[in-house]
N, C-alpha and C positions, 0 to 999 in steps of 0.2 A: 426891269420888267419886260416881259415879252408882249404883254397886252397893254394897250392904251387905257386910260381910265374909263372911257366910254365902252370899250370892249370888255373890260373887267365887270362893269355894271350889267352889260348885256349878257355876259356869261353867268353871272350870279342869278339873273332873272331866268335864264334858260334852265339852270339847275333847279330853281324853285318850281318851275312849270313841269320839269321831268318828275320831280318827287311827287307833285300834286297828281300828275297823270298816273304814276305808279300807284299811289294810294287809292285813286278812283278805280283802277283796274282790279286791285286786290279786293276792295270792298264789293265791287260788282261780282267778282268770281265767288266770293263767299256768300253773297246774297243769292246767287243762282243755286248754289248747293242747298241753302236754307229753303229756298222756295220749293225745290223738287222734293226735299225730305219732309218738310213741315206744312206745305200748303198755306203760305202766308197770304193774308188779305192785302189789297192794295195799300191800305193805311199801314199795315205792319211792315210792308216792303219799304215804304217811304222812311218810316221811323228807324227800321233796322239799318237801312243804307246809311243814314246820318250817323248812327252809332258806330258802324263799321268803318266808315270813312274817317271819322275822328280818330279811331284807333289806328287805322292805317297811316294817317298823317303823322301821328305820334311816332309810329314805328319808322317811318321814312325820314324823320328828323324835321318836319315842319313845325313841331311843337317846341319852342324854345325851352320849356321846362324840362324836356327830356334830353339826355345827352346824345347828340348826333354821332353816328359812326360807331356806337357801342353795339356789341352783339346783342341781339334781342333775348330777353328772358321769356321764354314761351309760356311758362306757368303764369307769370304775371300778366302777360298779354291775354291769356285765356280768362283769367279771373276778371280783368277789366271788361272784356267783352260780355261775359256772363252777367256782370253787374249792370252794364249798360242795357242789355237786352231783357232783363228780368221783367221790366214793366211793359215791354212791347209784346212778349209772347204769352200765350195762355199757359197755365201750369203744365199741361201735357206737352205742349210744344217746347217749353223751357226744359223739361226733364229730358226729352229726346235730344234737344240741342246740346245740353250739358253732357249727356252720354257720348254724343258724336265728338264733342270737343275733347273729352277724356281719352277717347280712342286715339284721336289724332295726336294728342300730347304724349301718350305712351309710345306711339310710333316714332315721334320725333326724338324722345328721350332714348330710345333703343339705338338710334343712329348716332347719338353723341357718345363719344368715348368716356368711359368711367373716369371721373376726375378731371375731365376736360372742361373747357369753357363752352358756353352756348354756341359760339361760332364754329366750333370744331365739328367735323363729321367723321364718324368711324367708317372706314372702308373695309368691308369683309375681305378676307384673304381667300383667293381662289387658287387651288392647286391644279395645275394642268398636268395630266399624266401623259406620258408618251404613248403614242399609238404603236402597238406591235402588230406586224402583219400576221395574218392567220396561218 
């Protein structure tokens, strides 16, 4: 082993902290989008952050019931967020948020290759034509 037991413990703790920080950043980023699009109250912001952070932690592998390192299933993640936020948002806000999520999901699905797994990304082909002098 390259690391001592103490270093292994410290490294594992560092990884946990990094996953937690990443989850917090992701939740804050989505909350900012929601706030600007939906005009959330302070109470709604607090409740939405808790729900989004829990989903982000699950995505980053802090939830032991979820398989860490697996490619995310974006449709399942979206459904879990919608379910968690249904009681937080007004019916109008919920419908707008659901619509926003569906648009994002469609965009993500267009980037994934047909028959590929969720971690794959389709890269569009770009043909560069030679420039001919006038």
